[in-house]
C-alpha positions as CSV (number, residue, x, y, z in Angstrom):
1,M,49.1,-77.8,21.2
2,G,50.6,-75.2,18.8
3,H,50.8,-75.5,15.1
4,V,54.1,-74.3,13.5
5,V,54.1,-73.3,10.1
6,S,56.8,-74.8,8.0
7,G,59.8,-72.5,7.2
8,I,60.9,-71.4,3.9
9,T,64.4,-71.4,2.8
10,V,65.5,-68.9,0.0
11,L,68.7,-68.4,-1.6
12,C,69.2,-65.0,-3.0
13,V,71.9,-64.4,-5.7
14,D,72.9,-60.8,-6.8
15,D,76.7,-59.8,-7.6
16,E,76.0,-56.7,-5.4
17,P,77.0,-58.0,-2.0
18,S,75.1,-55.5,-0.1
19,Y,72.3,-55.9,-2.0
20,A,72.2,-59.7,-1.8
21,D,72.1,-59.4,2.0
22,L,69.7,-56.5,1.9
23,I,67.4,-58.6,-0.2
24,A,67.8,-61.6,2.3
25,T,67.1,-59.1,5.2
26,H,63.9,-57.4,3.9
27,L,62.6,-61.0,2.9
28,E,62.9,-62.2,6.5
29,R,61.6,-58.9,7.8
30,N,58.4,-59.4,5.6
31,D,57.6,-62.9,6.4
32,E,58.9,-64.5,9.7
33,A,58.5,-68.0,7.9
34,I,61.4,-67.0,5.4
35,D,64.9,-67.8,6.2
36,A,67.1,-66.2,3.3
37,T,70.6,-66.5,2.7
38,G,72.8,-64.2,0.2
39,V,75.5,-65.0,-2.1
40,T,77.2,-63.0,-4.8
41,S,77.5,-65.2,-7.7
42,A,75.8,-67.9,-9.5
43,A,78.9,-70.1,-8.8
44,D,78.6,-69.7,-5.0
45,G,74.9,-70.4,-5.5
46,L,75.8,-73.6,-7.1
47,S,78.2,-74.2,-4.5
48,Y,75.7,-73.4,-1.8
49,L,73.2,-75.8,-3.4
50,D,75.5,-78.6,-3.2
51,E,75.4,-78.3,0.7
52,H,72.1,-77.1,1.6
53,D,68.5,-77.7,0.6
54,V,66.6,-74.5,-0.4
55,D,62.8,-74.1,-1.1
56,C,63.3,-71.0,-3.6
57,I,66.1,-69.1,-5.6
58,V,65.9,-65.5,-6.2
59,S,68.4,-64.4,-8.6
60,D,69.6,-61.2,-10.4
61,Y,70.1,-61.5,-14.4
62,D,73.1,-59.4,-15.3
63,M,76.1,-61.1,-13.2
64,P,79.4,-61.9,-14.3
65,G,80.5,-65.2,-15.4
66,I,77.2,-67.0,-15.2
67,D,74.1,-64.9,-15.8
68,G,70.8,-65.4,-14.2
69,L,69.5,-67.4,-17.1
70,E,72.4,-69.8,-17.3
71,F,72.1,-70.3,-13.5
72,L,68.5,-70.9,-14.2
73,E,69.6,-73.7,-16.9
74,T,71.8,-75.4,-14.6
75,V,69.4,-75.4,-11.8
76,R,66.7,-76.7,-13.7
77,A,69.0,-79.8,-14.7
78,R,69.4,-80.5,-11.0
79,D,65.7,-79.9,-9.7
80,P,63.2,-79.4,-12.7
81,D,60.7,-78.2,-10.2
82,M,62.7,-75.8,-7.7
83,P,61.0,-72.3,-7.8
84,F,63.3,-69.7,-9.3
85,L,62.5,-66.1,-9.5
86,L,64.3,-63.6,-11.5
87,F,64.7,-60.4,-9.6
88,T,66.5,-58.1,-11.8
89,S,66.6,-54.2,-12.9
90,Q,67.3,-55.4,-16.6
91,G,63.7,-55.0,-17.7
92,S,62.6,-55.9,-21.2
93,E,60.1,-57.7,-23.1
94,S,62.6,-59.7,-24.8
95,L,64.2,-60.8,-21.6
96,A,61.0,-61.5,-20.0
97,S,60.1,-63.6,-22.9
98,E,63.5,-65.2,-22.9
99,A,63.2,-66.1,-19.0
100,V,59.9,-67.4,-19.5
101,S,61.0,-69.8,-22.3
102,A,63.9,-70.9,-20.1
103,G,61.2,-71.9,-17.2
104,V,61.6,-69.3,-14.9
105,T,58.8,-69.3,-12.2
106,D,58.4,-65.7,-12.1
107,Y,59.7,-62.3,-13.3
108,I,59.9,-59.4,-11.1
109,Q,61.7,-56.4,-12.0
110,K,63.4,-54.2,-9.0
111,R,62.0,-51.1,-8.2
112,H,62.5,-48.3,-5.6
113,G,61.4,-48.5,-2.3
114,S,60.6,-51.5,0.5
115,Q,57.2,-52.4,-0.9
116,Q,59.0,-54.5,-3.7
117,Y,60.3,-56.7,-1.0
118,A,56.8,-57.2,0.4
119,I,55.6,-58.3,-2.9
120,L,58.7,-60.6,-3.4
121,A,58.1,-62.4,-0.1
122,Q,54.5,-63.0,-1.1
123,R,55.3,-64.3,-4.6
124,I,57.9,-66.6,-2.9
125,R,55.4,-67.9,-0.2
126,N,52.7,-68.6,-3.1
127,T,55.1,-70.1,-5.2
128,V,56.6,-72.3,-2.4
129,E,53.3,-73.2,-1.5
130,R,52.2,-74.3,-4.8
131,V,55.2,-76.5,-5.2
132,R,54.6,-78.0,-1.8
133,A,50.9,-78.5,-2.5
134,K,51.7,-80.3,-5.7
135,A,53.9,-82.6,-4.1
136,T,51.3,-83.0,-1.4
137,A,48.8,-83.9,-4.2
138,D,51.2,-86.1,-5.9
139,A,52.0,-87.9,-2.5
140,A,48.3,-88.1,-2.1
141,Q,47.8,-89.8,-5.4
142,T,50.3,-92.2,-4.8
143,R,48.8,-93.4,-1.8
144,T,45.5,-93.4,-3.6
145,K,46.8,-95.7,-6.5
146,Q,48.2,-98.1,-3.4
147,I,45.2,-98.2,-2.2
148,L,43.2,-98.9,-5.3
149,D,46.0,-101.6,-6.3
150,A,45.5,-103.4,-2.9
151,T,41.4,-103.4,-3.1
152,S,39.7,-106.5,-4.6
153,D,37.3,-104.8,-6.5
154,A,38.0,-103.6,-10.2
155,V,38.7,-99.9,-10.3
156,L,39.1,-97.6,-13.4
157,V,39.8,-94.0,-13.5
158,S,38.9,-92.2,-16.5
159,V,39.3,-88.6,-17.7
160,A,37.1,-87.2,-20.5
161,D,35.7,-90.9,-21.2
162,T,39.3,-92.2,-21.6
163,V,40.7,-94.9,-19.2
164,V,43.8,-93.2,-17.6
165,Y,44.2,-96.0,-14.7
166,A,43.1,-99.7,-14.0
167,N,44.1,-101.7,-10.9
168,P,45.1,-105.1,-10.9
169,A,41.8,-106.4,-10.3
170,A,40.6,-104.7,-13.3
171,T,43.0,-106.1,-15.3
172,E,41.8,-109.7,-14.0
173,L,38.2,-108.8,-14.8
174,F,38.4,-107.8,-18.3
175,G,40.9,-110.2,-19.3
176,A,43.9,-108.1,-20.1
177,A,47.5,-108.7,-20.1
178,D,48.3,-105.9,-17.9
179,S,47.0,-102.5,-17.2
180,D,48.9,-100.9,-20.2
181,E,46.2,-103.0,-22.4
182,L,43.3,-101.0,-20.6
183,R,44.7,-97.7,-20.4
184,D,43.9,-95.1,-23.3
185,R,40.7,-96.9,-24.3
186,P,37.2,-95.2,-24.5
187,L,35.4,-96.1,-21.5
188,T,32.4,-97.2,-23.6
189,D,34.7,-100.1,-25.0
190,L,34.6,-101.5,-21.4
191,V,31.2,-100.2,-19.9
192,E,28.1,-100.2,-22.3
193,P,26.4,-97.0,-22.5
194,T,22.9,-96.4,-21.3
195,A,20.0,-98.5,-22.4
196,D,18.4,-95.7,-24.5
197,G,21.4,-95.5,-26.6
198,G,23.1,-92.7,-25.2
199,V,26.9,-92.5,-24.8
200,E,26.9,-91.7,-21.2
201,T,28.7,-94.3,-19.0
202,V,29.3,-93.6,-15.5
203,E,31.2,-90.1,-15.7
204,R,27.8,-88.5,-15.4
205,V,26.2,-90.3,-12.4
206,V,27.7,-87.9,-10.0
207,G,25.3,-84.8,-9.6
208,D,23.1,-82.7,-7.6
209,D,25.7,-82.1,-5.3
210,R,26.2,-85.9,-4.4
211,T,29.6,-87.2,-3.4
212,A,29.1,-90.6,-5.1
213,G,26.6,-92.4,-7.6
214,Q,25.7,-95.9,-8.4
215,V,24.4,-97.5,-11.4
216,R,24.0,-100.8,-12.9
217,R,25.9,-101.3,-16.3
218,M,26.8,-104.5,-18.4
219,I,30.6,-104.6,-18.6
220,R,32.5,-105.9,-21.6
221,T,35.7,-108.1,-21.2
222,L,38.2,-108.1,-23.9
223,A,37.2,-111.6,-24.9
224,G,34.0,-110.1,-25.7
225,N,32.0,-111.5,-22.7
226,S,29.2,-109.3,-21.2
227,V,29.0,-109.3,-17.0
228,Q,26.5,-107.6,-15.2
229,A,27.9,-105.1,-12.6
230,S,27.2,-102.7,-9.9
231,I,29.2,-99.6,-10.7
232,T,30.0,-97.0,-7.9
233,A,31.6,-93.8,-9.3
234,C,32.7,-90.4,-7.7
235,D,34.7,-87.4,-8.8
236,V,38.5,-87.4,-8.4
237,T,41.3,-85.0,-9.6
238,W,43.9,-87.3,-11.6
239,D,47.0,-85.7,-12.6
240,G,45.4,-82.3,-12.3
241,N,42.6,-83.1,-14.4
242,D,38.9,-83.6,-13.5
243,G,38.0,-87.6,-13.8
244,T,36.0,-90.2,-12.5
245,V,36.8,-93.3,-10.4
246,S,34.5,-96.4,-11.2
247,V,34.5,-99.0,-8.6
248,I,33.0,-102.2,-10.5
249,S,31.9,-104.9,-8.0
250,D,29.4,-107.8,-7.9
251,R,26.0,-106.6,-7.3
252,S,26.1,-108.8,-4.2
253,D,28.7,-106.7,-2.6
254,T,26.8,-103.3,-3.8
255,D,25.1,-102.4,-0.8
256,E,28.4,-102.7,1.6
257,R,30.5,-101.0,-0.9
258,E,28.2,-98.4,-1.1
259,H,27.7,-98.0,2.5
260,R,31.4,-97.7,3.4
261,L,32.2,-95.3,0.6
262,E,29.4,-93.0,1.7
263,A,30.3,-93.5,5.2
264,L,33.9,-92.6,4.4
265,H,33.0,-89.3,2.4
266,E,30.4,-88.4,5.3
267,A,33.2,-89.0,7.9
268,T,35.7,-86.7,6.0
269,R,32.8,-84.0,5.6
270,H,32.5,-84.0,9.4
271,L,36.1,-84.0,10.1
272,M,36.9,-80.9,8.1
273,A,33.8,-79.2,9.6
274,A,35.2,-79.7,13.1
275,E,35.9,-76.9,15.1
276,V,38.2,-78.4,18.1
277,H,40.7,-81.0,18.4
278,N,38.6,-83.1,20.5
279,E,35.7,-83.1,18.1
280,V,38.2,-84.4,15.3
281,A,39.4,-87.0,17.8
282,G,35.9,-88.2,18.5
283,I,34.9,-88.3,14.7
284,G,38.1,-90.3,13.9
285,V,37.7,-93.0,16.4
286,N,34.0,-93.5,15.6
287,A,35.1,-93.6,11.8
288,A,38.0,-96.1,12.5
289,A,35.4,-98.5,14.2
290,E,32.5,-98.2,11.9
291,I,34.2,-98.0,8.5
292,I,37.6,-99.6,8.8
293,G,36.6,-102.3,11.6
294,L,39.1,-101.2,14.1
295,D,36.8,-101.7,17.0
296,A,39.1,-101.0,19.8
297,N,40.8,-97.4,19.2
298,A,41.8,-94.3,20.7
299,V,43.3,-90.9,19.8
300,H,46.2,-89.3,21.6
301,L,47.0,-85.7,21.1
302,I,50.0,-84.0,22.0
303,N,49.2,-82.0,24.9
304,D,51.1,-78.5,26.5
305,D,53.2,-80.6,28.7
306,G,54.6,-82.7,25.6
307,Q,52.9,-85.8,26.4
308,L,50.6,-88.2,24.3
309,E,47.3,-87.7,26.0
310,P,44.3,-89.8,25.5
311,V,41.3,-87.5,24.3
312,A,39.0,-90.0,22.6
313,A,38.3,-93.9,22.6
314,T,35.9,-96.4,21.7
315,A,33.9,-98.4,24.5
316,S,35.6,-101.5,23.2
317,A,39.2,-100.0,23.7
318,R,38.2,-99.2,27.4
319,E,36.9,-102.6,27.8
320,L,40.2,-104.1,26.7
321,V,42.7,-101.9,28.3
322,G,40.7,-99.7,31.2
323,D,42.1,-96.4,31.9
324,I,43.8,-95.6,28.5
325,P,47.5,-94.5,29.3
326,T,49.2,-91.1,28.7
327,F,52.5,-91.7,27.0
328,E,55.7,-89.9,28.0
329,Q,58.7,-89.3,25.8
330,G,60.7,-92.3,25.1
331,D,58.9,-94.9,27.3
332,S,56.7,-96.7,24.9
333,I,56.3,-97.9,21.3
334,A,53.7,-95.5,20.8
335,W,56.3,-92.7,21.3
336,R,58.7,-94.5,19.2
337,V,56.2,-94.5,16.2
338,Y,55.0,-90.9,16.7
339,E,58.8,-89.8,16.6
340,R,59.2,-91.6,13.1
341,G,56.0,-90.7,11.9
342,E,55.3,-94.0,10.0
343,A,52.2,-96.1,10.2
344,T,53.2,-99.4,12.0
345,A,51.6,-102.4,12.8
346,V,52.9,-104.4,15.8
347,P,52.2,-108.1,15.7
348,D,52.7,-108.9,19.2
349,V,53.4,-106.0,21.5
350,R,54.5,-108.4,24.4
351,L,57.7,-109.1,22.3
352,E,58.8,-105.5,22.0
353,E,61.6,-104.1,24.2
354,D,59.6,-100.6,24.6
355,V,56.4,-102.1,25.4
356,Q,54.9,-99.8,28.3
357,N,53.0,-102.5,30.2
358,P,54.5,-106.3,29.8
359,E,51.5,-107.5,31.4
360,T,49.0,-105.6,29.1
361,P,45.8,-107.8,27.7
362,I,46.3,-106.3,24.0
363,R,48.6,-108.5,21.8
364,S,48.7,-106.6,18.8
365,E,48.3,-102.8,17.6
366,L,48.0,-100.6,14.9
367,Y,49.6,-97.1,15.2
368,L,48.7,-94.4,12.6
369,P,50.4,-90.9,12.9
370,L,48.5,-87.9,12.8
371,G,51.6,-85.6,11.7
372,E,52.8,-83.6,14.6
373,H,49.2,-83.6,16.3
374,G,49.4,-87.2,17.6
375,L,48.4,-91.0,17.0
376,L,45.4,-93.0,16.1
377,I,46.1,-96.3,18.2
378,A,43.8,-99.5,17.1
379,A,44.3,-102.6,19.5
380,S,43.4,-106.1,19.4
381,A,43.9,-109.0,21.9
382,T,44.7,-111.1,19.0
383,V,48.0,-111.9,17.8
384,D,48.8,-110.3,14.2
385,A,45.5,-108.8,14.1
386,F,46.1,-106.3,11.5
387,N,46.7,-106.8,7.7
388,E,47.8,-104.6,4.8
389,A,44.5,-103.5,3.8
390,D,43.9,-102.3,7.6
391,I,47.2,-100.4,7.3
392,V,46.1,-98.6,3.9
393,A,42.5,-97.9,5.1
394,G,44.0,-96.5,8.4
395,R,46.3,-94.0,6.4
396,V,43.5,-92.5,4.6
397,L,41.7,-91.8,7.6
398,A,44.7,-90.8,9.6
399,A,45.6,-88.4,6.7
400,N,41.9,-86.8,6.9
401,M,42.4,-86.5,10.4
402,E,45.7,-84.7,10.2
403,A,44.3,-82.3,7.8
404,A,41.3,-81.6,10.2
405,L,43.7,-81.0,12.9
406,A,45.7,-78.6,11.0
407,A,42.5,-76.7,9.8
408,V,41.5,-76.2,13.4
409,E,44.6,-74.8,14.3
410,R,44.8,-72.4,11.4
411,D,41.0,-71.4,12.3
412,K,42.3,-70.9,15.6
413,Q,45.2,-68.7,14.5
414,L,43.0,-66.7,12.2
415,R,40.3,-65.9,15.0
416,D,43.3,-64.7,17.5
417,R,44.8,-62.5,14.4
418,E,41.3,-61.2,13.7
419,Q,40.9,-60.1,17.5
420,E,44.5,-58.7,17.4
421,L,43.9,-56.8,14.4
422,S,40.2,-55.7,15.6
423,T,41.8,-54.3,18.8
424,Q,44.6,-52.5,17.1
425,N,42.3,-50.7,14.6
426,D,39.9,-49.7,17.5
427,R,43.2,-48.1,19.2
428,L,44.3,-46.3,16.0
429,E,41.0,-44.9,15.4
430,Q,40.5,-43.7,18.7
431,F,44.2,-42.0,18.3
432,A,43.1,-40.6,14.9
433,T,40.0,-39.1,16.3
434,V,41.8,-37.3,19.3
435,V,44.5,-36.0,16.6
436,S,42.0,-35.0,14.1
437,H,39.3,-33.3,16.8
438,D,41.5,-31.9,19.5
439,L,44.4,-30.8,17.6
440,R,42.9,-29.7,14.3
441,N,40.1,-27.5,15.7
442,P,42.7,-25.0,17.7
443,L,44.8,-25.1,14.9
444,N,42.3,-23.8,12.3
445,V,41.3,-21.1,14.9
446,A,45.0,-20.1,15.2
447,I,45.3,-20.1,11.3
448,G,42.1,-17.9,11.2
449,R,43.2,-15.6,13.7
450,L,46.8,-15.3,11.9
451,G,44.9,-14.3,8.7
452,A,43.3,-11.5,10.4
453,L,46.4,-10.4,12.2
454,K,48.3,-10.4,8.7
455,E,45.8,-7.9,7.5
456,E,46.3,-5.6,10.5
457,C,50.0,-5.4,10.7
458,D,53.1,-6.0,8.9
459,D,55.4,-8.2,11.5
460,D,58.3,-10.4,10.6
461,N,57.2,-12.6,13.5
462,I,54.1,-13.5,11.6
463,A,55.7,-15.4,8.6
464,A,57.8,-17.7,11.4
465,I,54.3,-18.2,13.1
466,E,52.7,-19.0,9.6
467,Q,55.3,-21.7,8.7
468,A,55.1,-23.3,12.2
469,L,51.5,-23.7,11.8
470,D,51.8,-25.0,8.3
471,R,54.2,-27.6,9.7
472,M,51.6,-28.4,12.3
473,Q,49.2,-29.0,9.7
474,A,51.4,-31.3,7.9
475,L,52.4,-33.4,10.8
476,I,48.6,-33.9,11.8
477,D,48.0,-34.9,8.3
478,D,50.7,-37.4,8.4
479,L,49.9,-38.7,11.7
480,L,46.4,-39.4,10.9
481,L,47.7,-41.2,7.8
482,L,50.0,-43.4,10.2
483,A,47.0,-43.9,12.6
484,R,44.7,-45.2,10.0
485,T,47.0,-46.9,7.4
486,G,48.6,-49.0,10.5
487,D,52.2,-50.3,10.3
488,S,52.8,-49.7,6.5
489,I,55.8,-48.0,5.2
490,T,55.5,-47.4,1.1
491,E,58.3,-45.1,0.2
492,M,61.7,-45.6,1.5
493,E,64.7,-43.6,0.6
494,T,68.4,-42.7,1.7
495,V,68.2,-40.3,4.8
496,A,71.4,-38.6,6.6
497,L,70.4,-38.8,10.0
498,G,72.6,-35.5,11.1
499,T,70.6,-33.5,8.4
500,A,67.2,-34.9,9.4
501,V,67.6,-34.2,13.3
502,E,69.1,-30.6,12.3
503,D,65.7,-30.0,10.2
504,C,63.6,-31.1,13.1
505,W,65.5,-28.8,15.3
506,E,64.6,-25.8,13.5
507,V,60.8,-26.3,13.7
508,V,60.8,-27.2,17.4
509,D,60.6,-24.6,20.0
510,T,64.2,-25.8,21.8
511,G,64.6,-22.7,24.0
512,D,68.0,-23.1,25.8
513,A,68.5,-26.7,24.8
514,A,71.6,-27.8,22.7
515,L,71.9,-30.1,19.8
516,V,75.1,-32.3,19.2
517,V,75.0,-34.6,16.2
518,D,77.7,-37.4,16.5
519,T,77.0,-39.2,13.4
520,D,77.4,-38.9,9.7
521,R,75.2,-42.1,9.2
522,K,72.8,-42.6,6.1
523,I,70.0,-45.1,6.4
524,Q,67.1,-46.2,4.6
525,A,63.8,-44.5,6.0
526,D,60.6,-42.6,5.1
527,A,62.0,-39.3,5.4
528,T,58.6,-37.5,6.6
529,R,57.9,-40.2,9.4
530,L,61.6,-40.1,10.4
531,K,61.3,-36.4,11.2
532,Q,58.0,-37.0,12.8
533,L,60.0,-39.6,15.1
534,L,62.7,-37.2,15.9
535,E,60.6,-34.3,16.6
536,N,58.8,-36.1,19.1
537,L,61.9,-37.3,20.8
538,I,63.3,-33.6,20.7
539,R,60.1,-32.3,22.3
540,N,59.9,-35.0,25.0
541,A,63.4,-34.2,25.9
542,I,62.8,-30.5,26.4
543,E,59.6,-30.8,28.1
544,H,60.7,-33.3,30.5
545,S,64.2,-31.7,31.3
546,A,61.9,-29.3,33.5
547,T,60.4,-30.3,36.9
548,D,56.5,-31.0,37.0
549,E,56.3,-27.8,39.2
550,Q,57.9,-25.9,36.6
551,M,55.8,-27.5,33.8
552,Q,52.8,-26.5,35.5
553,S,53.6,-22.9,36.4
554,G,54.7,-21.8,32.7
555,G,55.9,-24.6,30.7
556,A,59.2,-26.0,29.4
557,S,59.6,-22.9,27.0
558,D,59.5,-20.4,30.2
559,Y,61.8,-22.4,32.1
560,D,65.1,-20.5,32.4
561,G,67.4,-23.1,33.9
562,P,70.5,-24.8,32.2
563,G,69.0,-26.2,29.0
564,V,68.9,-29.9,28.1
565,T,71.7,-31.3,25.6
566,I,70.3,-33.6,23.1
567,T,72.4,-35.9,21.0
568,M,72.2,-38.1,17.9
569,S,74.9,-40.9,17.7
570,A,75.5,-44.1,15.9
571,I,74.9,-47.5,17.5
572,P,75.6,-50.9,15.9
573,G,72.7,-51.7,13.6
574,G,70.9,-48.2,14.0
575,F,70.9,-45.0,15.8
576,A,70.5,-43.2,19.3
577,V,68.8,-40.0,20.5
578,S,69.9,-39.5,24.2
579,D,69.7,-36.3,26.7
580,D,71.1,-35.2,30.1
581,G,67.9,-34.5,31.5
582,S,66.1,-35.9,34.5
583,G,65.8,-39.4,32.7
584,I,62.5,-41.5,33.0
585,P,62.1,-43.9,36.1
586,E,63.1,-47.7,35.4
587,S,59.5,-48.6,36.5
588,D,57.8,-46.3,33.7
589,R,59.7,-47.5,30.7
590,E,57.6,-50.2,29.8
591,T,54.4,-47.8,29.9
592,V,55.8,-44.8,28.4
593,F,55.2,-46.1,24.8
594,Q,51.6,-46.5,25.5
595,S,49.0,-43.9,24.1
596,G,47.8,-41.7,26.4
597,Y,50.8,-42.2,29.0
598,S,52.3,-38.8,30.2
599,T,54.4,-37.7,33.2
600,T,53.3,-33.9,32.8
601,T,50.0,-32.4,33.6
602,D,49.5,-30.8,30.1
603,G,51.1,-33.5,28.1
604,T,49.0,-35.4,25.5
605,G,50.6,-38.7,26.1
606,F,50.9,-39.4,22.5
607,G,54.5,-38.6,21.7
608,L,56.3,-41.8,22.7
609,S,53.4,-43.6,21.2
610,I,53.9,-42.2,17.8
611,V,57.6,-42.8,18.2
612,S,57.0,-46.5,18.9
613,Q,54.4,-46.7,15.7
614,I,56.8,-45.3,13.4
615,A,59.6,-47.2,14.7
616,T,57.5,-50.5,14.2
617,A,56.3,-49.4,10.5
618,H,60.2,-49.5,9.6
619,G,60.5,-52.8,11.2
620,W,62.9,-51.2,13.8
621,T,63.0,-52.1,17.5
622,V,63.2,-49.3,20.0
623,T,64.9,-49.5,23.4
624,L,64.3,-47.0,26.4
625,T,67.5,-47.1,28.6
626,E,69.5,-44.4,30.6
627,S,72.1,-42.1,28.9
628,D,75.7,-41.8,30.5
629,A,74.6,-38.5,31.6
630,G,71.7,-40.1,33.4
631,G,68.9,-38.9,31.2
632,A,67.1,-40.7,28.6
633,R,68.5,-42.8,25.9
634,F,66.1,-44.3,22.9
635,E,68.1,-46.7,21.1
636,F,66.8,-48.1,17.4
637,T,67.9,-51.1,15.8
638,G,67.0,-53.3,12.9
639,V,67.8,-50.5,10.8
640,D,69.0,-50.6,7.1
641,V,72.2,-48.6,7.4
642,V,73.4,-47.5,4.1
643,S,76.6,-45.5,4.5
644,E,79.1,-43.5,6.9
645,E,80.4,-40.4,5.0
């Protein structure tokens, strides 16, 4: 069962059309969870918001008509919590101060290079996750209030010794007209301090890493009467503040209440420590039976075949049902509730049209969805056996189980990713070692001998050799940097493809080969690494234009047959480098990009691996196919095309 990370929809507003789309493209490229759309004015942005739901807005400031801050004001009037990031080249302290005062979520100044989009994508993810976390916390607090409102015990929530919440039972216990009469009172007005005259009530009873504490206190009603009570307290977060919830009950009920509270905390702790789905399910069925009293219950989780498969059940459930069934899509009450995602108590399952087994011994059932993961189902042989208190308590347990299942999935993804990164780092380190040792050592020898040669004679070829050796040194340094920093590009600039490939042609031993530049396209790229990519493609085409026998006898530079023609051309969304050589067999095209793979006896096998790494670092896709002349054709797509001259 896979865990799908929720998507993040982003609206990008910038009066420069190409830049609005460029921002959206870069955001999607830097974070696969982002789905971005670009528009060219605040008015268009407002129209888009009329018809679409978005999670975040990224807007320029200096725009005709409605500027960024006016746009923010209109958005805030619609949705005060909407994340709004001002992404502008108009940077000043006064503008930043004005933006903050207007309620902007974040203020980011535009800079050169693609790294700014990675930062922007991370800021968006962080902001949206905070908003979602707050919404989740608010929903959890709403559910908590529902639970506290339904309990028969008096409950007070206090922050800094001041009452901020009182449930109906507390209103009745203290003789108040309504809960408002109890709110904002000092807690010491209602619960007497310690016997030694201290001001502590119950807010300090939770300590020493305990989850809850219990004290006996006299409580005072608004009529002035004193009542001996047992108070169980635990720490809570209430409206974002640290607080304490105090459950006030008769002393006769204290032991049972304490046991249930501690049992629920203990079950939650075990749930969050679980490492696999089945462990979460097992803890859940036991907690449902022992804490809530749902004796006959089972947990069904979605399996790889899309079925609700039973993975844990109590003995009472098996005695009642026998073999716990697996539910297929659309064939049962269980599947209906799973799709709707709402806790449901069915008074008599035999009266439901979609009951799976009309002859079932079960009469009533309580269905508690576990998000996308599955269901917790409690059953009874009695009609209408589940009340509102069962539903409320069951929802709390189900929410904790859902969080635990999600945590298990996240941990698995992290472990898989760590393994993938470890393998990748090992491969890159091996590559770097080969480049550093096997290439740099002979290069240093060549540089040293060239220095001695310069002292002995004056030859025009020495300067050319020295230039080539310097270029080799620079290439090795850049390749080592690429290998040891992974797929990262920090500096992007506008590069003319024709100029780049012609520069590379000058530093490669091309022999009788010919270059055809059939494009004047400009792209966004790291110029140094793009040239490394092109030089490797040129060398690959020239080296493989000769047969293996010719390569073994003298190398490509000594081959005096017809030279290969290499062509640089534009394609939709990128560029292509093709040749009219012997080509690469179709059976080898999936392996040629692997480190160490070579079809020649003296090749290092790293040329096309470097090509693939550089393309990946840019976010491009490289595809190897056959050229029109029967040679090799490397196509690069997903490229940021700037212009055609």
